[in-house]
C-alpha positions as CSV (number, residue, x, y, z in Angstrom):
1,R,78.6,93.2,78.2
2,L,80.9,95.1,75.9
3,P,79.4,98.2,74.2
4,I,79.2,96.7,70.7
5,G,77.2,93.7,72.0
6,Y,74.8,96.0,73.9
7,R,74.1,98.0,70.7
8,M,73.4,94.9,68.7
9,G,70.7,93.9,71.1
10,H,70.0,93.6,74.9
11,I,67.3,92.7,77.4
12,P,64.6,95.4,77.3
13,N,65.4,98.3,79.6
14,A,68.8,96.9,80.4
15,L,71.6,99.5,81.1
16,A,75.0,99.3,79.4
17,L,78.0,99.1,81.7
18,D,81.5,97.8,80.9
19,P,83.1,97.2,84.3
20,T,86.6,97.1,82.9
21,R,86.3,100.8,81.9
22,E,84.0,102.1,84.6
23,F,85.4,100.4,87.7
24,F,89.1,100.2,87.2
25,V,92.1,102.5,86.6
26,Y,95.2,101.2,84.7
27,G,98.9,101.9,85.0
28,N,102.1,99.8,84.4
29,G,100.0,96.9,83.2
30,I,98.1,96.7,86.5
31,A,94.3,97.3,87.0
32,D,93.4,98.9,90.3
33,L,89.9,99.3,91.7
34,A,88.7,102.8,91.0
35,A,87.9,105.2,93.9
36,L,84.6,104.8,95.5
37,E,83.5,108.2,94.2
38,A,84.2,107.1,90.6
39,I,82.2,103.9,91.1
40,A,79.3,105.8,92.7
41,N,79.3,108.3,89.8
42,A,79.1,105.4,87.3
43,L,76.2,103.9,89.1
44,G,74.4,107.2,89.7
45,A,74.7,108.2,86.1
46,R,72.7,105.2,85.2
47,G,69.9,106.0,87.6
48,I,71.0,103.4,90.1
49,A,70.3,104.3,93.7
50,N,71.5,102.6,96.9
51,D,68.3,100.6,97.3
52,S,67.9,99.6,93.6
53,P,67.7,95.9,93.0
54,I,70.3,95.0,90.3
55,I,70.4,92.0,88.0
56,I,73.6,91.5,86.1
57,Y,74.3,89.6,82.9
58,D,77.0,89.3,80.3
59,E,77.7,87.1,77.2
60,W,81.0,85.5,78.1
61,T,81.8,82.9,80.8
62,G,80.3,85.2,83.4
63,Q,83.6,87.0,84.2
64,L,82.3,90.5,83.4
65,A,79.1,89.9,85.4
66,A,81.2,88.4,88.3
67,I,83.5,91.4,88.3
68,T,80.5,93.7,88.5
69,F,79.0,91.6,91.2
70,W,82.1,91.8,93.4
71,V,82.6,95.6,92.8
72,L,79.0,96.2,93.8
73,Q,79.3,94.2,96.9
74,S,82.7,95.8,97.8
75,S,81.0,99.2,97.3
76,G,78.2,98.3,99.8
77,H,75.4,97.3,97.4
78,R,73.6,94.2,98.6
79,D,70.6,93.7,96.4
80,V,72.6,92.1,93.5
81,K,71.7,89.1,91.5
82,I,73.1,87.4,88.4
83,L,71.2,86.0,85.5
84,H,72.6,82.5,85.4
85,G,73.7,81.7,81.8
86,G,73.5,85.4,80.9
87,W,72.7,86.6,77.4
88,A,72.9,83.1,75.8
89,V,70.1,81.8,78.1
90,W,67.9,84.9,77.3
91,K,68.4,84.5,73.6
92,N,67.9,80.7,73.6
93,A,64.6,81.3,75.4
94,N,63.4,83.5,72.6
95,A,62.8,86.2,75.1
96,P,62.2,89.8,74.0
97,I,65.3,91.8,72.7
98,S,65.6,95.5,72.3
99,R,68.1,97.9,70.6
100,E,66.7,100.9,72.4
101,S,68.5,102.5,75.3
102,P,66.2,103.3,78.2
103,T,65.7,106.9,79.4
104,I,67.7,107.5,82.5
105,A,67.1,109.8,85.4
106,P,70.4,110.2,87.3
107,A,70.5,109.2,90.9
108,D,72.6,110.2,93.9
109,Y,74.5,107.0,94.7
110,R,76.6,106.9,97.9
111,A,79.1,104.0,97.8
112,R,80.4,102.7,101.1
113,A,83.4,100.4,101.2
114,D,82.8,96.9,102.5
115,T,86.3,95.9,103.5
116,A,85.3,92.4,104.3
117,T,85.0,91.6,100.6
118,R,88.5,92.5,99.7
119,A,92.0,91.3,100.6
120,T,95.3,93.1,100.1
121,A,98.8,91.8,100.3
122,E,99.2,93.3,103.7
123,W,96.0,91.6,104.9
124,I,97.2,88.2,103.6
125,Q,100.6,88.5,105.3
126,E,99.0,89.4,108.6
127,N,96.4,86.6,108.5
128,S,98.0,83.8,106.5
129,A,98.8,81.8,109.7
130,R,95.2,81.6,110.8
131,P,93.9,78.0,110.8
132,D,90.5,79.2,109.6
133,L,91.9,80.9,106.5
134,V,92.1,79.3,103.0
135,L,94.1,81.0,100.2
136,L,92.5,79.7,97.0
137,D,94.5,80.1,93.8
138,V,92.0,79.8,90.9
139,R,94.5,80.0,88.1
140,T,95.4,76.9,86.0
141,A,97.3,74.0,87.5
142,D,100.3,75.0,85.3
143,E,100.2,78.6,86.6
144,Y,100.0,77.3,90.2
145,R,102.9,75.0,89.8
146,G,104.9,77.9,88.3
147,G,104.7,79.7,91.7
148,H,102.0,80.7,94.1
149,I,101.4,82.5,97.3
150,P,102.8,80.4,100.1
151,G,100.2,78.1,101.6
152,A,97.7,78.5,98.8
153,V,95.7,75.6,97.4
154,N,94.6,75.3,93.8
155,L,91.2,75.0,92.2
156,P,91.0,76.5,88.7
157,Y,88.0,78.9,88.4
158,D,86.6,77.1,85.3
159,A,86.3,73.8,87.3
160,A,83.1,75.4,88.4
161,L,81.7,75.7,84.9
162,D,79.8,73.4,82.6
163,L,82.0,74.1,79.6
164,Q,79.2,73.4,77.1
165,T,76.8,75.9,78.6
166,Q,79.3,78.2,80.3
167,T,77.0,78.0,83.4
168,F,77.9,77.0,86.9
169,K,77.7,73.3,87.7
170,D,75.1,72.2,90.3
171,A,75.6,73.3,93.9
172,A,76.4,69.8,95.2
173,T,79.3,69.4,92.7
174,L,80.7,72.8,93.5
175,R,80.6,72.2,97.2
176,D,82.4,68.8,96.8
177,Q,85.1,70.4,94.7
178,L,85.7,73.1,97.4
179,I,85.7,70.6,100.3
180,T,88.3,68.6,98.4
181,V,90.8,71.5,98.7
182,G,89.7,72.4,102.3
183,A,87.6,75.4,101.4
184,T,84.7,74.6,103.7
185,P,81.9,77.1,104.5
186,E,83.1,77.8,108.1
187,K,86.4,79.1,106.9
188,E,87.3,82.5,105.5
189,I,88.3,82.1,101.8
190,V,90.6,84.5,99.9
191,V,90.5,84.0,96.2
192,Y,93.2,85.2,93.8
193,C,94.4,84.7,90.2
194,A,96.7,86.7,88.0
195,A,94.9,90.0,87.8
196,G,91.6,89.7,89.7
197,A,89.1,88.7,87.0
198,R,89.0,84.9,87.4
199,S,89.1,85.4,91.2
200,A,86.0,87.6,91.0
201,H,84.3,84.8,89.2
202,S,85.2,82.4,92.0
203,Y,84.2,85.0,94.6
204,T,80.8,85.2,93.0
205,M,80.4,81.4,92.9
206,L,81.3,81.1,96.6
207,K,78.9,83.9,97.6
208,L,76.1,82.3,95.5
209,L,76.8,79.0,97.4
210,G,76.2,80.9,100.7
211,Y,79.8,81.1,101.9
212,P,79.7,83.9,104.5
213,R,83.3,85.0,104.5
214,V,84.9,85.5,101.1
215,R,87.5,88.0,100.0
216,N,88.8,88.8,96.5
217,Y,92.5,89.7,96.3
218,D,91.9,91.8,93.2
219,G,95.6,92.7,92.9
220,S,96.4,89.0,92.8
221,M,99.7,87.8,91.4
222,N,100.3,91.0,89.5
223,D,100.4,92.9,92.8
224,W,101.9,90.1,94.9
225,F,104.9,89.3,92.7
226,R,105.2,91.8,89.8
227,V,104.8,94.9,91.9
228,R,105.8,93.9,95.4
229,G,108.2,91.0,94.7
230,L,106.8,89.0,97.6
231,P,107.9,85.3,98.0
232,L,106.4,82.4,96.1
233,E,106.1,78.8,96.8
């Protein structure tokens, strides 16, 4: 969650972390994933070790939690879970709330890049002809029609959400939506959007469904078109 939300109340013993500040660097309107050392330092400063189980939650549609989930997986952390429904579910359950920050003993975190979780423009160009690859554009239908990476299919990220509760729809519905656009579990799925946030949400959804091969193109259209000027369809 954002810092102000954390200060107003949080799950007891929860640690504050804003992934948009801790895990990314910014320049020319583009957000780039921070170096592994910076990610490791942010985690270690919060007392998180490589073998620490992590449960993530936020108070929006799950995007901040999803970004954190993807960054942790891309940094080699595997014991990661998400509180489905996040802060709203916790509050609605009348569960305990704290305004106290826990005492932290810093840890020595060693991040290790998992390259199988991330796609780059070069990787997409080299692999786009593979019959087992699906490029999944999770922007709105209007954004998709305005130009997309050649060969990509469209399934907006929020099609996965129950808009009243901001939680994921049931697994059977999600699988049916994905199958409709050809994103079946035996294929490798690359998700992208405009800047990598919505695609992190879809990455998380796919991993929670058990899809084994999923990559987030975190540079997304900002990198593909704005920076590199690569072709659109």
